[in-house]
C-alpha positions, 0 to 999 in steps of 0.5 A: 603070894606070887600063886595068888597074883597068878590066879588073880590074873588068869581070872581077869583074863577070862573075864574079858574074853568072856565080855567080848564074847557077849559084847560082840553077840549082842551087836550081832543081834542088834545089827540083825534087828537094825536090817530086817526087825529080826535076827538074820537066821529070818532072812536063810532059805527054807525047802519050802520058799523055793518047793513052789518053783519046782511045781507046775501052778504059776500063781505058786511060782509068783508067789515064791518070786515075791518072797524072794524079793521080799528077802533080798538077801544073798540067796535070794538073789542067786536063785532070781538070776538062775531062774533069768538065765534058765540054769535053775532046775528042779526035781522030782521031790521039790528041791531047787538046785542051781547050775552054774557051768558044770557044777550043780548046787543046792539052792537053800544049803549051797552045797554041791550035789549032783543033777540027776534027773533034774529037769530047768525050772518052768516060768511064763512070759509074765513070770520072765518079766517078774524075774527080770524087774526084780534083778532090776530093783535089787540093783538100784542100791549098787554103788555104780551110777551107771547100773542103778541107772540101767536098772531104773530104765528096765522098771521103767519098761516093767514096773512091777509093784512087787517092788514098791519096797525097793523103789521106797528105800532107792528114792529115800538114798538117790543123790543123783538128781536126774536118776531121783527125777526117773525114779519117782517115775517108776515110784508112782507106775508103782503106787497107782493102786496104792491103798492111800489115795494121797499117794495114788494122787501123787503117782497120777500127777507124776505119771502125768507130768512126764509126757509119756505116751506109753503112760497113757495105758496106765492112767485109763484104768482109774477113769474107768468103770465096773459092770455095776456102773460105779468107778473102778477109782473111788476117789474123785481127785485122783479120778480127775487128775488122771483124766486131765493127764489122758486129756494131756497125753492125748492132745501131746500125741494128737500135735506129734502126728500132725507134726510127723505128717508135715516132715514126712511130706517135706522129706517124700516133697524134697525127694520129689523135687530132686528127682523132678528139678532137672526134668522141669530144666529138660523138659521145659527147654527142649520139650523131650519126654525123657522116660529114662530121667528116672534111671539118672538117679540111680546113676548117681546113687550107684556113683555115690555107692562106688565112691563109698567102696572106694573111701572104706578100701583107701581111706576108712579113717575118713570114711565120715566124709566121703559124701563130700566126694559123692556129691561132685562125683554122682553129679559128673557121672548123670551129667556125662551120660546125659550130654552122651545121650542128647548128643547120640540120640536126642538131638536127632528127635526133636519136635517128634515127642512120640518118638521120643517117649518110646526111645528113651523108655528103651534107654532106660530098660537099656540103663538098667540092664547095663547096671545090672550086668555091672553091679549085679541084680541084687540092692546094695548098701550105701552106709550113712556116715556116723553124723547122718545117724540117729536123730533129734527128738522134738515130740515126745513119739517124733524123732526126726532121722538126720538123714531125712534132715540132711536130704531136706538141707541138701534139696533147698541147697540144690535148689539155691544153686539152679536157681544162680544158675539159670539166672545169674549166668550167661548159660542161665540166660541162654536157657531162658531165651531159648526156653521162652522163644527158640527162634528169636534166640537163634537170631540173635547168635545163641547157639540153641543145640549147644544150649540144649546139650549144657541144659540136658547134662545140667538136668542130668546132674541135678537128677544124679545129686537126688539119686545121692541123697536117695542112697542115704535113705534106702538101698540102692537098685538097678530100678530105683529111678522107676519109682520116682519117674511119674511122680516127678513128671506131675510135680513138673506139670502141676508146677507149670513146664520150665518154672523152677519155683512151680516144681518146687511148690509142686514137688513139696505139694504132692508129698504133702497132699500124699503123707496126709492122705496115706494114714486114711486110705494107704499108699496105692489109693493116696497116689490115685487120688493125688493122681486125679486131682491133679487131672482136675487141676490141669483142667482147669488150669493147663499151663499149672500153678505158674504160665510161662511169661514171654510170647512163644514163635512156636505158639 
């Protein structure tokens, strides 16, 4: 009885073990069919899958890469990564090996093998792009949101229709609304040539709604015609939606170009304004044709460079705020050089414009050579603080740099300060009096020589502020001021000698006109055209746009 009971217990134990094994096998089969509609063995790589990669037929290689993408299993992903890293080797027998440091494995079996005479697998640029897109597509199901965002960004740059199944699956699973919207765009870019007209129409609408000018080239083939005169896109609705999208993108591009030209003109005008503002004060007051005025810009720029280096050395933690110290430093440095120049040289040459022109030209050469001796002949770099780096996107394909916006605002602030000094201070009253009638001002007790010195120093200091601004948009060199002296004179003459408002309008006007002409004729011809226009304008209105008010005893 005990023997029979023992046999029954053993039989029951074996039956339970057999049942567990049967259930486990059935579960594996069900999982295999649920994942791919076939057993798991169907996903394993075979030598025939990777053999084309070892050959010279790039079309066969492309088909092999498409198959690896379709499999998207661990072994296929390893091959794709090796192709991307140039660590895939090919043997003469048609085998593909994966090199990982000093270890070489067979891509199919995973066994360690000797590399022997294996050579790297060669890919052209098209295949490399396909592999990069495949790796990005396989990362769309990553649990990490940052990884998915990077993969979507890569696919937006290089969409591949072969990845459409992966993109479809990612769209169905994505929960983040921002990433889902970008995935929709990626899907649309891969579905523009789908067999279903409804999907093509949806894809065209999504691409057009993105308002990305780079998408224009994706829509144009849909409205093109074949050699026989028929449209490539047979569906009228898809073709009409594509044409509407193209028209809208063209309109956006035109608006971006106009806005970009206006901003470039205002940006150039702000620089010319800073360069011409001080010249307008000195030229209008003293009548000195100062060819060394551009070197005041250079002095202000190098003063900014020195302040930057001091902050980098002694206060690196406060580096972002060095412009707050560079602005007064550039004004003081240029102003001191200006007052020394006026006291030692220019006051002896008043009333002799030709001698003044030649003398200041020689002084400009001396200042340039002194700068070369002190700082070197090579350009030096002034680094933007972090808050002036980057830009703001206002329209597709139009980014306004923060440093240009800061200079534009800075120039308007300088204009406001100069206006306040000239109209709301005692010095400004004396400057205006001497400008309008020097002899009468001297008769009523104004010390004209002292006013000349102060005004010249003030104009030079404003030029130094212009150099501080210029240092933020380019390298600083000894020849910096030579590029702006002629344009500064043109802005002053165009606006009206001694007129602050005329200098503002003249500076911005020259900038806008120059940038409006440049796209058609180029930078050199644009300067020539502007010069011709100014000459013609001065022939009709010699006093400029704004004539100086008041009676002049010297007239």
